[in-house]
C-alpha positions as a printed Julia matrix, in Angstrom:
123×3 Matrix{Float64}:
  89.39   97.45   83.17
  87.65   96.62   86.45
  89.96   94.66   88.76
  89.03   93.04   92.06
  92.11   92.39   94.2
  91.25   89.6    96.62
  93.62   89.5    99.58
  93.9    87.76  102.94
  96.11   90.52  104.32
  95.0    92.46  107.38
  94.68   96.24  107.0
  96.17   98.07  108.79
  99.19   95.99  109.75
 102.97   96.13  109.5
 103.21   92.96  107.44
 105.12   93.14  104.18
 102.25   91.53  102.27
  99.81   94.24  103.38
 102.2    96.93  102.14
 102.67   95.07   98.85
  98.91   94.73   98.31
  98.21   98.42   98.97
 101.03   99.51   96.64
  99.84   97.08   93.94
  96.28   98.43   94.14
  97.58  101.97   93.83
  99.77  101.05   90.85
  96.9    99.3    89.05
  94.57  102.24   89.69
  97.14  104.8    88.55
  97.46  102.84   85.32
  93.82  103.61   84.57
  92.03  100.61   86.07
  89.09  100.68   88.45
  90.34   98.71   91.48
  88.45   97.24   94.41
  90.41   95.59   97.23
  88.69   92.89   99.29
  90.21   92.04  102.68
  89.21   90.33  105.93
  87.87   92.48  108.75
  90.23   90.89  111.29
  90.06   93.53  114.02
  92.02   91.36  116.48
  95.14   91.79  114.33
  94.87   95.46  113.36
  97.78   97.78  113.93
  96.44  100.05  116.71
  95.69  103.78  116.47
  95.65  104.12  112.68
  93.19  106.84  111.68
  93.73  106.96  107.9
  94.56  103.67  106.21
  95.66  105.24  102.93
  98.09  107.7   104.51
  99.44  104.96  106.8
 100.55  103.05  103.69
 101.53  106.17  101.76
  99.09  105.53   98.92
  96.52  107.72   97.19
  92.78  107.18   97.62
  92.5   105.91   94.07
  90.92  102.53   94.85
  88.18  101.2    97.12
  88.67   98.85  100.05
  85.92   96.55  101.3
  86.49   94.64  104.53
  84.52   91.42  104.7
  83.39   89.26  107.61
  86.14   87.43  109.48
  84.51   85.1   111.97
  86.37   83.69  115.0
  85.5    80.12  114.04
  87.39   77.07  112.89
  87.77   77.19  109.1
  87.49   80.98  108.97
  90.04   81.27  106.14
  87.98   79.05  103.86
  84.76   80.78  104.91
  86.27   84.23  104.25
  87.5    82.98  100.87
  84.0    81.89   99.91
  82.48   85.22  101.03
  85.18   87.18   99.18
  84.76   85.12   96.01
  81.0    85.68   96.02
  81.54   89.41   96.6
  84.0    89.47   93.7
  81.38   87.85   91.48
  78.78   90.46   92.47
  81.26   93.23   91.56
  81.43   91.77   88.02
  85.14   92.4    87.38
  87.06   91.92   84.17
  89.65   90.08   86.25
  90.29   89.03   89.85
  93.85   89.33   91.13
  94.19   86.8    93.91
  96.77   85.87   96.57
  94.58   83.37   98.4
  94.72   79.59   97.77
  91.19   78.85   99.02
  89.7    81.76   97.08
  91.39   80.56   93.91
  89.34   77.36   94.1
  86.07   79.24   94.59
  86.89   81.75   91.84
  87.55   78.95   89.37
  84.27   77.24   90.34
  82.48   80.56   89.83
  84.2    80.83   86.42
  85.76   84.21   87.12
  88.92   85.2    85.23
  91.81   85.05   87.7
  95.44   86.06   88.0
  96.95   84.09   90.89
 100.06   85.39   92.68
 101.89   82.9    94.86
 105.14   83.12   96.8
 105.38   79.52   98.03
 105.0    76.12   96.42
 101.35   75.3    95.72
 100.51   72.0    97.44
């Protein structure tokens, strides 16, 4: 199965959600799926001096990571979500695993099959 994991986490960072996403992508890939991780290219919030992203998180290079435009403009989260959703569509996945509220809306509009993970009330 081809899975696109659409995340708003910054890579590399020390945040728990970035660790969770990397470990989830590894687990999905090691279970035989082709996994592509989409993430914002938010250089302003990178953990400094990280040479190898995969070794930093202690995961194997068994999935691809694409960093997408993250513009320093008002509404950048929604804009990133649209860009990531369109990229997901071009990748033609069997399913999109998503942790992003805005992207969920775009993915549904684009009629992509979605699994939505949420850790807070959806309002």
